[in-house]
Residue, then its C-alpha position, 0 to 999 in steps of 0.5 A: m500500500s505504498g504511496i497511499k496517503q489518507h487522513i480524516g478531513s471532517i467528522a460529522l456532529v449532529v446538532k439541534d441548531y447550527d447557530e447555537a452550536i457555532e456559538f458554543y464551540t466558538k465562544k466557549l471552546s475557542f474553536e474557529l469557524v472555518e466555513d458556513t455555506d448556505l446550501g439552500e432549503g435550510k441546509r448549511w455546510v458548517l465546519i469548525t476546528p480547534p485553534l491551530s488544528n492539524g486540519t481535521h474539522i467537525l462538520l456541524a450537521q443539523a438534525t432534520e428527522p426524528e432518528q437524527l434528533s435522537a442522536v443529538g447529545n448521544q452520538a457515542g451511546g454515553r461514552v466519551w466520543l471526541f478527544l481534544h488534545t491541548n498543549d496546556f491542560w490547565r490554561d484550557h481547563e480554566s478558560m472552559l470553566a470560566n466560559g461555563v463548560i460543564f466538566n463531569e469530573q475533577p482533572r486527573n493524571e493518567p499514564y498518558g497525560t492530564v485529562a478531564v471529561f467535559e460535555d458539549l452543549y448537547g451532552n456529548k462527552w469529550d476528553l480534554i487531554e494534555p498528552k505526556 
């Protein structure tokens, strides 16, 4: 398989509302809004990314059907779903707390780094991690 180069470009996150999700991620987590393109009929192509990210984006996908709405806030069945790596855990933890982000636990030191579970605006669980 020499010569093959791939990477994950975007991960879809089902949300109730584009604008409230943009507000949460850009104001409370300091993510950047990469693109917000109107596709017509209420659909938008909305990409966000953490500051100075390596190129992986989150595609905010507004739920439009009952099955999609049931996935909002539970995309991983109650498990941690996304892992936000940082170069300064305490800086980001304090900033997120000051912005009203809910953490499910106190920060802890693990063999792989400093970590704490937090929730996004819909209840999806994330790890904030500063790897060792």
